C-alpha positions in Angstrom: 81.3 106.3 67.9 84.6 106.4 70.1 84.2 107.4 73.8 87.0 110.0 73.3 85.4 111.3 70.1 81.8 111.5 71.4 83.5 113.6 74.8 85.3 115.8 72.6 81.7 116.1 70.3 79.9 117.1 73.3 82.4 119.2 74.6 82.5 120.8 71.4 78.6 121.6 71.3 78.4 123.0 75.3 81.2 125.6 74.2 79.2 126.5 71.2 75.9 126.3 73.1 78.1 128.6 75.7 79.1 131.1 73.2 75.6 131.6 71.5 74.2 132.4 75.3 76.8 134.9 75.7 75.8 136.7 72.1 72.0 136.6 73.2 72.6 137.8 76.9 75.1 139.9 77.7 74.2 140.1 81.7 74.7 136.5 81.3 78.1 136.9 80.1 78.9 139.2 82.8 77.6 136.6 85.4 79.9 133.4 83.7 82.7 136.3 83.8 82.6 137.1 87.4 82.5 133.3 88.2 85.3 132.3 86.0 87.6 134.9 87.6 86.7 134.0 91.3 86.9 130.1 90.4 90.3 131.0 88.8 91.5 133.2 91.8 90.8 130.2 94.0 93.5 128.4 92.0 95.8 130.8 92.1 95.3 130.8 95.6 95.9 127.4 96.2 99.0 127.0 93.7 100.8 130.1 95.7 100.0 129.2 99.5 101.2 125.7 98.2 104.4 127.1 96.8 105.4 129.2 99.8 104.4 126.8 102.0 106.2 124.3 101.0 105.9 121.5 103.3 104.5 123.6 106.0 101.1 122.5 105.1 101.5 118.9 105.7 103.3 119.4 108.7 100.8 122.3 110.2 97.8 119.7 110.1 99.8 116.6 110.7 100.2 118.7 114.3 96.7 120.2 114.6 95.5 116.8 114.5 96.4 116.1 118.0 93.2 116.9 119.7 89.4 117.2 118.0 89.8 120.9 118.8 92.9 121.8 116.8 91.8 119.7 113.9 88.0 121.6 114.2 90.4 125.0 113.9 92.7 124.0 111.6 89.7 122.9 109.3 88.1 126.4 109.9 91.3 128.2 109.3 92.3 126.7 106.0 89.1 126.8 104.4 88.7 130.7 105.4 92.1 131.0 103.6 91.1 128.6 100.3 87.9 129.5 100.3 86.6 126.1 99.5 85.4 123.5 102.0 85.8 120.6 98.8 89.4 121.8 98.6 90.3 121.2 102.3 88.1 117.8 102.6 90.0 116.4 99.3 93.7 117.5 100.8 92.6 115.9 104.0 91.6 112.5 102.3 94.8 112.6 100.5 97.2 113.4 104.0 94.6 110.3 105.4 95.3 107.9 102.6 99.4 108.2 103.1 99.1 107.9 106.6 100.0 111.9 107.2 97.5 112.2 109.7 94.4 109.4 111.4 91.0 108.8 111.0 89.6 110.8 113.9 91.6 114.0 113.4 90.4 113.8 109.7 86.7 114.0 110.6 87.6 116.9 112.9 89.5 118.7 110.0 85.8 117.9 108.2 83.8 119.2 111.0 85.6 122.4 111.1 85.4 123.1 107.0 81.8 123.6 107.1 82.2 126.2 110.0 84.9 127.8 107.8 82.7 128.0 105.0 80.8 130.5 107.3 83.3 132.8 108.0 83.7 134.1 104.2 80.2 134.6 104.0 79.8 137.0 106.9 82.4 139.3 105.6 81.1 139.4 101.9 76.9 139.7 103.9 78.5 142.4 106.0 80.3 144.1 103.0 77.1 144.3 101.5 75.6 145.1 97.9 76.6 148.4 97.9 80.3 148.3 99.0 82.6 147.3 95.5 85.5 144.9 95.9 87.3 146.3 93.1 89.2 149.3 94.2 91.2 147.0 96.8 91.8 144.4 93.9 93.2 147.1 91.3 96.6 147.7 93.3 96.7 144.1 94.6 96.7 142.8 90.7 99.4 145.3 90.1 101.7 144.2 92.7 100.8 140.6 92.7 102.0 140.5 88.9 104.7 142.4 89.9 106.1 140.0 92.3 105.3 137.2 90.0 108.3 138.4 88.2 110.4 137.6 90.8 111.8 134.3 92.6 110.9 131.9 94.9 108.4 132.9 97.7 108.0 136.1 96.3 106.7 134.7 93.3 104.5 132.6 95.3 102.7 135.1 97.5 102.5 137.3 94.2 100.3 134.4 93.0 98.1 134.5 96.1 97.6 138.1 95.8 96.6 137.7 92.2 94.1 135.4 93.3 92.6 137.5 96.0 92.5 140.4 93.5 90.6 138.0 91.3 88.4 136.8 93.9 87.4 140.4 94.4 87.1 141.2 90.9 84.7 138.5 90.6 82.4 139.3 92.8 82.2 142.6 92.0 81.0 141.1 88.1 78.9 138.6 89.9 76.8 141.3 91.5 76.8 143.9 88.5 75.8 140.6 86.8 72.9 139.7 88.7 71.8 143.5 88.6 72.2 143.5 84.9 69.7 140.7 84.9 66.9 142.7 87.0 63.3 141.5 87.0 64.3 139.1 83.8 65.1 136.5 86.6 63.2 136.6 89.4 62.6 133.5 91.4 61.4 134.9 94.3 58.1 135.3 92.6 57.9 131.4 93.0 55.4 130.2 95.5 55.0 126.4 94.8 54.4 125.7 98.4 56.7 125.5 101.8 57.8 122.2 101.6 58.4 121.9 97.7 60.0 125.3 97.2 62.3 124.0 99.8 63.2 121.0 98.1 63.3 122.8 94.7 65.8 125.2 95.7 68.1 122.8 98.0 68.4 120.9 95.0 69.4 123.8 93.1 72.3 124.4 95.5 73.6 121.0 95.6 73.9 120.8 91.5 76.1 124.5 91.7 78.0 123.5 94.6 78.7 119.9 92.5 79.2 121.9 89.2 81.5 124.7 90.5 83.6 122.6 93.0 83.0 125.3 95.6 80.4 126.1 98.6 81.9 129.4 98.5 81.0 130.0 94.5 77.3 128.6 95.3 77.1 131.0 98.6 78.5 134.1 96.4 76.1 133.6 93.5 73.0 133.0 96.3 74.2 136.3 97.7 74.1 138.4 94.7 71.0 137.1 94.2 69.4 137.7 97.2 70.6 141.4 97.1 69.7 141.9 93.5 66.3 140.5 94.7 66.1 137.6 92.4 65.2 135.2 95.2 63.8 135.1 98.6 65.0 134.8 101.6 63.8 131.3 102.3 65.0 130.3 98.8 68.5 131.6 99.9 68.2 129.8 102.7 67.3 126.4 100.6 70.1 127.0 98.3 72.5 126.8 101.2 71.2 123.8 102.9 71.7 122.4 99.3 75.2 123.3 98.8 76.5 121.7 102.2 74.9 118.6 100.7 76.9 119.0 97.1 80.1 119.7 98.6 80.3 116.0 100.5 78.8 114.5 97.2 81.8 116.0 95.7 84.3 114.9 98.4 82.3 111.4 98.6 82.9 110.9 94.3 86.4 111.8 94.8 87.0 109.7 97.8 85.6 106.5 97.3 87.1 106.5 93.6 90.8 107.6 94.0 91.1 106.9 97.7 92.0 103.5 99.8 89.7 102.5 102.4 91.3 105.2 105.1 90.5 107.9 102.5 86.8 106.2 101.2 86.2 106.3 105.3 86.4 110.4 105.8 84.5 110.7 102.2 81.4 108.7 103.8 82.1 110.5 107.2 82.0 114.2 105.3 78.9 112.6 103.3 77.0 111.7 106.5 77.8 114.7 108.2 76.3 117.1 105.7 73.3 114.9 104.7 72.1 114.0 108.5 72.6 117.9 109.4 70.5 119.0 106.2 67.6 116.1 107.3 67.8 117.8 110.8 67.5 120.8 109.6 64.4 120.3 107.2 62.9 118.7 110.3 63.4 121.9 112.1 63.0 124.4 109.0 60.2 126.2 110.8 62.0 126.7 114.2 65.5 127.4 112.7 63.9 130.4 110.2 61.8 131.7 112.6 64.9 132.0 115.0 66.5 133.4 112.0 64.0 135.9 111.8 63.6 136.9 115.3 67.1 137.6 115.5 67.1 139.7 112.7 64.8 141.7 113.8 66.4 142.3 117.0 69.3 143.4 115.5 68.4 144.9 112.6 69.9 142.3 110.1 69.1 142.5 106.2 68.7 139.2 104.0 72.3 139.0 103.5 73.1 138.6 107.1 70.2 136.5 107.5 71.6 134.2 105.1 75.2 134.1 106.8 73.0 133.7 110.3 71.4 130.7 108.9 74.1 129.1 107.3 76.1 129.3 110.8 72.8 128.0 112.5 72.6 124.8 110.1 76.4 124.0 111.0 76.3 124.5 114.5 73.1 122.2 114.4 75.3 119.4 112.7 78.5 119.9 114.6 76.5 119.8 118.1 75.3 116.4 117.3 78.6 115.2 115.8 81.5 116.6 118.1 80.9 113.6 120.6 80.3 111.1 118.4 83.3 111.3 116.8 85.4 108.3 118.1 81.8 106.4 117.9 81.5 107.5 114.1 85.6 106.7 113.6 84.5 103.0 115.0 81.5 102.6 113.3 83.2 103.5 109.8 86.0 101.2 110.4 83.3 98.3 110.9 81.5 99.7 107.6 84.6 100.1 105.5 87.1 97.2 107.0 90.4 97.3 105.3 90.3 95.0 102.5 92.0 91.8 102.9 95.3 92.1 101.6 96.5 89.6 99.3 99.5 87.6 100.2 99.8 86.7 97.1 99.6 89.6 94.0 100.2 86.8 91.2 97.7 84.2 91.1 99.8 81.2 90.4 97.3 79.8 87.7 96.4 82.7 85.0 96.1 82.3 81.5 97.9 84.7 79.6 94.6 85.2 77.5 92.5 86.5 80.7 95.8 88.2 82.5 94.8 91.8 83.3 97.1 94.6 83.8 98.1 95.3 86.8 97.0 99.1 87.7 99.0 101.2 90.1 97.6 101.0 94.1 98.4 104.2 95.7 98.5 106.5 93.3 95.4 109.3 92.1 95.2 112.8 91.2 94.0 113.4 94.6 97.7 113.1 96.2 98.9 115.2 93.6 97.3 118.4 95.7 100.3 118.2 98.3 103.7 117.8 98.1 104.2 115.5 101.1 101.1 113.1 99.9 102.6 112.9 96.7 106.1 111.5 97.8 104.0 109.3 100.4 102.3 108.3 97.7 105.5 107.1 95.5 107.2 105.8 98.2 103.6 103.4 98.7 103.9 102.6 95.1 107.5 101.9 94.9 106.6 99.1 97.7 103.9 97.7 95.5 106.1 97.4 92.9 108.9 95.6 94.7 106.4 93.1 95.7 105.3 92.7 92.2 108.9 92.6 91.1 109.7 89.3 93.2 106.5 87.4 92.7 107.0 88.0 88.7 110.8 86.6 89.1 109.1 83.6 91.2 106.5 82.6 88.2 109.8 82.9 86.2 111.8 80.3 88.1 108.9 78.5 88.5 108.7 78.7 92.2 105.1 79.0 93.9 105.3 83.0 95.2 103.3 81.9 98.6 106.5 80.4 99.3 108.2 84.0 99.2 105.8 85.1 102.1 107.1 82.2 104.4 109.1 83.1 107.8 111.6 80.2 107.5 113.5 79.6 103.8 111.8 76.9 102.4 113.3 73.7 101.0 112.4 74.2 96.9 111.0 70.9 95.6 111.9 70.3 91.4 109.1 71.9 89.3 107.1 69.4 88.0 106.3 69.5 84.2 104.6 70.7 82.1 106.2 74.2 82.7 104.2 77.0 80.7 104.5 80.7 81.1 104.6 83.9 79.3 107.2 85.9 80.7 106.9 89.1 78.5 103.1 88.4 79.4 103.8 88.8 83.1 106.5 91.8 82.8 104.0 93.8 80.3 101.0 93.4 82.8 102.2 93.3 86.0 105.5 95.5 86.0 105.6 97.8 82.8 101.8 99.2 83.4 102.1 100.0 86.8 105.9 101.2 86.3 104.4 103.6 83.2 101.4 105.0 86.0 104.2 105.2 88.6 106.2 107.5 85.8 103.2 109.5 84.5 102.7 110.3 88.2 105.9 111.6 89.4 105.7 114.1 86.0 102.9 115.8 87.4 104.3 116.5 90.8 105.5 120.0 91.8 108.4 119.8 94.7 110.5 122.7 95.0 112.0 121.1 98.6 115.5 120.2 97.4 115.8 117.5 100.2 112.0 116.0 98.4 113.5 116.0 95.1 116.5 113.7 96.3 114.4 111.3 97.9 111.9 110.9 94.6 115.0 110.4 92.5 115.8 107.4 94.8 112.6 106.3 94.2 112.7 106.7 90.8 116.0 104.8 90.8 114.9 101.8 93.1 111.9 101.7 90.7 113.9 101.4 87.3 116.4 98.8 89.1 113.4 96.8 90.1 111.9 97.0 86.7 115.5 96.5 84.9 116.0 93.1 87.8 112.8 91.6 85.8 113.8 92.2 82.4 116.9 90.1 83.3 114.7 87.5 84.7 113.2 87.2 81.3 116.5 86.2 79.8 116.8 83.2 82.3 113.2 82.1 81.3 113.4 80.1 78.4 116.8 78.1 79.7 115.2 77.8 82.8 111.5 76.4 81.5 113.9 74.0 79.3 116.2 72.5 81.0 114.1 72.1 84.4 112.1 69.8 82.2 114.6 67.5 81.6 115.5 65.9 84.4 118.3 63.2 82.3 120.1 66.5 81.0 123.6 67.4 82.5 122.4 70.8 82.9 119.4 70.0 85.3 121.3 69.7 88.5 123.1 72.7 87.9 120.1 74.6 86.9 118.0 73.7 89.7 121.2 74.8 92.2 120.8 78.3 90.0 117.6 78.5 90.7 117.5 78.0 94.6 120.6 80.5 94.1 118.4 83.2 93.2 115.3 82.2 95.2 117.3 82.6 98.2 118.8 85.7 96.9 115.2 87.0 96.7 114.5 85.8 100.5 117.5 87.9 102.3 116.7 90.8 99.6 113.0 90.7 101.1 113.8 90.2 104.8 116.5 93.1 104.7 114.3 95.7 102.6 111.4 95.3 105.2 113.6 96.6 108.3 114.1 100.1 108.3 117.2 101.6 106.5 119.9 102.2 108.5 119.0 99.9 111.3 120.6 97.0 112.7 118.8 94.7 111.1 118.9 96.2 107.9 122.6 96.1 107.8 122.8 92.7 109.0 120.6 91.8 106.1 122.3 93.7 103.5 125.7 92.7 104.5 124.3 88.6 104.1 122.8 89.7 100.5 126.5 91.0 99.8 127.8 87.5 100.9 125.3 85.3 99.5 126.0 87.4 95.8 129.6 87.1 95.9 129.0 82.8 96.1 127.7 82.9 92.6 131.4 83.3 91.5 133.4 81.9 93.8 131.2 78.4 94.0 128.2 78.3 91.4 130.5 79.4 88.1 133.8 77.6 89.2 132.0 74.7 89.5 130.2 74.6 85.8 133.4 75.1 85.1 135.2 72.1 86.7 132.5 69.8 85.3 133.1 71.2 81.7 136.6 70.2 82.2 135.7 66.6 83.5 133.7 66.3 80.8 130.2 66.0 82.6 128.8 68.9 80.8 129.0 70.0 77.3 129.9 73.5 75.6 126.9 74.1 74.8 125.5 73.4 78.5 128.1 75.4 79.9 127.8 78.7 77.3 123.6 78.4 78.2 124.8 78.4 82.4 127.6 81.4 81.5 124.7 83.4 80.2 122.4 83.1 82.5 125.0 82.8 85.8 125.1 86.8 84.2 121.8 87.5 84.2 121.7 85.7 87.7 124.7 88.0 88.7 123.0 91.1 87.3 119.8 90.4 89.6 121.7 90.2 92.5 123.3 93.5 91.9 120.4 95.2 91.1 119.0 94.3 94.8 122.2 95.2 96.2 121.8 98.7 94.3 118.4 99.2 95.9 119.2 98.6 99.3 122.2 101.3 98.7 119.6 103.7 97.4 117.4 103.3 100.4 120.2 103.5 103.2 121.5 107.0 101.1 118.2 108.7 101.6 117.2 107.0 105.3 115.0 104.9 103.7 112.8 104.6 100.4 110.9 101.4 101.7 111.0 98.6 98.9 108.6 96.3 100.0 105.5 96.3 101.7 105.5 96.9 105.8 103.2 96.8 108.1 100.9 99.3 108.5 102.2 102.3 111.4 100.1 102.9 114.0 98.7 107.1 113.9 98.9 108.3 117.4 96.2 107.8 119.3 93.9 111.5 119.3 94.1 113.1 122.9 90.9 114.3 124.4 89.7 118.0 123.8 
């Protein structure tokens, strides 16, 4: 059975089993109903804030990571508002992967997310089991839905109100669900021994958080179960500890699969922080729980407030350990996960078509879609990647070693040595069409309302489309290039050598101009040099071919082939010129890989 069919069958069976469980247990249905409302409410808040803020969140994060203290506060505030430390961590990975923030700033935000998760727990614990949030949720839901019929930010804020209302209703439903379960579910009666009990319920907290993708959701379930007497205080502590590790596992999974090295470093930092904190708390379990019990006795805390206090204490333990180690941790992560050696040549010189693998997009992942600025930056990076691939494909079509493209001084081209074998169509499909298709799919999922960003995205689309068209034009050259460059005795041979050299110089001039910042003097000089060189195709090359025809040094068959291929070469040059004009029109859609921008050093707190 194929994987998609098996996956569909498995999902169908799970849905049937879930539906059957609802019929069997109305209390379980009530619990799942509340959890579904809570998770959907989180999604509504995320979407509403994103639409209301536009690029504000990205700019705020970039400015809020200048010092460790500000990064910590941003992480706390964002987690409290979005009600998900996992979501904030994934957003931070996306910002880091596209260069909006540095690694040290990202670590500070991650430290803040765990403390931010405690804020919501304190509020819910203070509200207690007797306080119903539904009366406040109903008017919010009405006003939120009404605002949704308006346009712009009113609709976005309405979405936020709907999200908050759904979270409130969901919390009440979860509490009612646990009350309905009553004595049928009593983990508190389980006494499997101190260490074993802590390990079991820590594992439950970990699994719940991985499945629900939200520490808050796990802790709200824990508070409801604790208030209903289904679990003991110690078991609640263990679930809270496991939920912290679970949030970092979710982040690490997404970070390692869908990010570059920078995002992977931050995902590992999050995992290290939570795992080390959990291990320390397990070692200090007795003094920590004793301290919470003593404080509860002095302050008159109930079991819900004890859970909130324990959650705060063990996160403070982790923060105290890692706060002064942020810079050292960042340096260690750089050593453990060094930047991958950039392949100077992306397409190997000799690769049989049968073993040729499709090139995947390098910078695009679903995590980048969480914010508009990160998605747009990822598109620019992928267009640069596509630009480098396009130049190398054309080098292969012209039977020029791709490494010659990256030499500082323009090298002298030697005639290619036969036999010349190449499948230009396979190169196009594997190295151009595949990543370009991924780019189109990625941009179709982007949600950008800002007019300036929409214009930049349009220009990036135009640049990518021009690159694809240029490669298609080069494919038409390949047949005659391969035919005549293997025949030194042919009258057309020297002309195809000159056409090959002309196109190579066109690529070199384009690469130098495109690597410079758009609008700079180097960019202007490079663009003008490219324009002058492209013009020589008409004034020099084409007229020389006609002269040879009149002098009977070229036959009409050879001349027609050269004229057709000259037209393709002209279109290639015009395409490169258009890409530079597009880059200049919006202040710089960078087409080729440039040196990585160095992030500003983080100030001391």
